[in-house]
ChimeraX commands (.cxc) that place a marker at each C-alpha (Angstrom):
marker #1 position -0.06,16.44,46.34 radius 0.5
marker #1 position -3.50,17.78,47.11 radius 0.5
marker #1 position -6.40,18.16,44.74 radius 0.5
marker #1 position -8.34,21.39,44.68 radius 0.5
marker #1 position -11.86,21.73,43.39 radius 0.5
marker #1 position -13.00,25.18,42.35 radius 0.5
marker #1 position -16.68,25.87,42.79 radius 0.5
marker #1 position -18.08,27.96,39.99 radius 0.5
marker #1 position -21.48,29.55,39.97 radius 0.5
marker #1 position -23.54,30.02,36.83 radius 0.5
marker #1 position -25.49,33.21,36.31 radius 0.5
marker #1 position -27.80,34.26,33.49 radius 0.5
marker #1 position -25.96,36.86,31.47 radius 0.5
marker #1 position -28.41,37.64,28.67 radius 0.5
marker #1 position -30.99,36.33,26.22 radius 0.5
marker #1 position -29.43,36.09,22.78 radius 0.5
marker #1 position -30.64,35.04,19.35 radius 0.5
marker #1 position -29.60,31.76,17.74 radius 0.5
marker #1 position -27.53,33.55,15.10 radius 0.5
marker #1 position -25.21,35.01,17.78 radius 0.5
marker #1 position -24.42,31.73,19.57 radius 0.5
marker #1 position -20.85,30.43,19.60 radius 0.5
marker #1 position -19.38,27.00,20.24 radius 0.5
marker #1 position -18.65,26.70,23.95 radius 0.5
marker #1 position -21.55,28.91,25.06 radius 0.5
marker #1 position -23.63,27.69,27.98 radius 0.5
marker #1 position -27.36,27.96,27.38 radius 0.5
marker #1 position -30.55,26.87,29.11 radius 0.5
marker #1 position -32.53,24.10,27.45 radius 0.5
marker #1 position -35.45,22.32,29.13 radius 0.5
marker #1 position -34.44,23.72,32.56 radius 0.5
marker #1 position -30.86,22.42,32.26 radius 0.5
marker #1 position -27.65,24.27,31.44 radius 0.5
marker #1 position -25.99,22.70,28.39 radius 0.5
marker #1 position -22.94,23.48,26.28 radius 0.5
marker #1 position -23.12,24.39,22.59 radius 0.5
marker #1 position -20.77,21.97,20.80 radius 0.5
marker #1 position -21.56,22.62,17.12 radius 0.5
marker #1 position -23.53,25.14,15.06 radius 0.5
marker #1 position -24.78,24.74,11.51 radius 0.5
marker #1 position -27.34,26.60,9.44 radius 0.5
marker #1 position -29.37,25.96,6.34 radius 0.5
marker #1 position -28.58,27.63,3.02 radius 0.5
marker #1 position -30.89,30.57,3.73 radius 0.5
marker #1 position -29.39,31.28,7.17 radius 0.5
marker #1 position -32.88,31.38,8.63 radius 0.5
marker #1 position -32.64,28.11,10.55 radius 0.5
marker #1 position -29.85,27.01,12.86 radius 0.5
marker #1 position -29.03,23.50,14.00 radius 0.5
marker #1 position -27.40,23.72,17.42 radius 0.5
marker #1 position -25.72,20.61,18.82 radius 0.5
marker #1 position -25.71,20.64,22.61 radius 0.5
marker #1 position -24.12,18.40,25.24 radius 0.5
marker #1 position -25.40,18.04,28.79 radius 0.5
marker #1 position -23.50,17.17,31.99 radius 0.5
marker #1 position -23.87,13.44,31.26 radius 0.5
marker #1 position -22.28,13.71,27.80 radius 0.5
marker #1 position -25.59,13.16,26.01 radius 0.5
marker #1 position -25.87,15.09,22.76 radius 0.5
marker #1 position -28.93,16.50,21.04 radius 0.5
marker #1 position -29.53,18.80,18.07 radius 0.5
marker #1 position -31.88,21.75,18.42 radius 0.5
marker #1 position -33.49,23.46,15.46 radius 0.5
marker #1 position -33.91,27.19,16.05 radius 0.5
marker #1 position -34.95,30.10,13.87 radius 0.5
marker #1 position -32.31,32.84,13.53 radius 0.5
marker #1 position -34.29,35.21,15.75 radius 0.5
marker #1 position -35.30,32.75,18.52 radius 0.5
marker #1 position -33.94,33.74,21.91 radius 0.5
marker #1 position -32.06,31.46,24.30 radius 0.5
marker #1 position -30.75,32.25,27.77 radius 0.5
marker #1 position -26.96,32.57,27.90 radius 0.5
marker #1 position -25.14,31.67,31.13 radius 0.5
marker #1 position -21.60,32.49,32.28 radius 0.5
marker #1 position -19.52,31.16,35.15 radius 0.5
marker #1 position -18.25,33.24,38.03 radius 0.5
marker #1 position -15.89,32.24,40.82 radius 0.5
marker link #1:1,2 radius 0.2
marker link #1:2,3 radius 0.2
marker link #1:3,4 radius 0.2
marker link #1:4,5 radius 0.2
marker link #1:5,6 radius 0.2
marker link #1:6,7 radius 0.2
marker link #1:7,8 radius 0.2
marker link #1:8,9 radius 0.2
marker link #1:9,10 radius 0.2
marker link #1:10,11 radius 0.2
marker link #1:11,12 radius 0.2
marker link #1:12,13 radius 0.2
marker link #1:13,14 radius 0.2
marker link #1:14,15 radius 0.2
marker link #1:15,16 radius 0.2
marker link #1:16,17 radius 0.2
marker link #1:17,18 radius 0.2
marker link #1:18,19 radius 0.2
marker link #1:19,20 radius 0.2
marker link #1:20,21 radius 0.2
marker link #1:21,22 radius 0.2
marker link #1:22,23 radius 0.2
marker link #1:23,24 radius 0.2
marker link #1:24,25 radius 0.2
marker link #1:25,26 radius 0.2
marker link #1:26,27 radius 0.2
marker link #1:27,28 radius 0.2
marker link #1:28,29 radius 0.2
marker link #1:29,30 radius 0.2
marker link #1:30,31 radius 0.2
marker link #1:31,32 radius 0.2
marker link #1:32,33 radius 0.2
marker link #1:33,34 radius 0.2
marker link #1:34,35 radius 0.2
marker link #1:35,36 radius 0.2
marker link #1:36,37 radius 0.2
marker link #1:37,38 radius 0.2
marker link #1:38,39 radius 0.2
marker link #1:39,40 radius 0.2
marker link #1:40,41 radius 0.2
marker link #1:41,42 radius 0.2
marker link #1:42,43 radius 0.2
marker link #1:43,44 radius 0.2
marker link #1:44,45 radius 0.2
marker link #1:45,46 radius 0.2
marker link #1:46,47 radius 0.2
marker link #1:47,48 radius 0.2
marker link #1:48,49 radius 0.2
marker link #1:49,50 radius 0.2
marker link #1:50,51 radius 0.2
marker link #1:51,52 radius 0.2
marker link #1:52,53 radius 0.2
marker link #1:53,54 radius 0.2
marker link #1:54,55 radius 0.2
marker link #1:55,56 radius 0.2
marker link #1:56,57 radius 0.2
marker link #1:57,58 radius 0.2
marker link #1:58,59 radius 0.2
marker link #1:59,60 radius 0.2
marker link #1:60,61 radius 0.2
marker link #1:61,62 radius 0.2
marker link #1:62,63 radius 0.2
marker link #1:63,64 radius 0.2
marker link #1:64,65 radius 0.2
marker link #1:65,66 radius 0.2
marker link #1:66,67 radius 0.2
marker link #1:67,68 radius 0.2
marker link #1:68,69 radius 0.2
marker link #1:69,70 radius 0.2
marker link #1:70,71 radius 0.2
marker link #1:71,72 radius 0.2
marker link #1:72,73 radius 0.2
marker link #1:73,74 radius 0.2
marker link #1:74,75 radius 0.2
marker link #1:75,76 radius 0.2
marker link #1:76,77 radius 0.2
view
């Protein structure tokens, strides 16, 4: 049995606001591409707490205003 490795390229698709992010999205943070793993907001809906995971499995929580923009990336084959 042979193993096959697919090479996927990431491209910037758009800049979107924090209130349109979804779990599983790939975004740019501090010049790295990270995955959104959890999203929470405060009672007013003005502030979002975005949990991200990098390639090494390290997690961090970002605090973003609802209208702050982040770069969204998608994979292409």
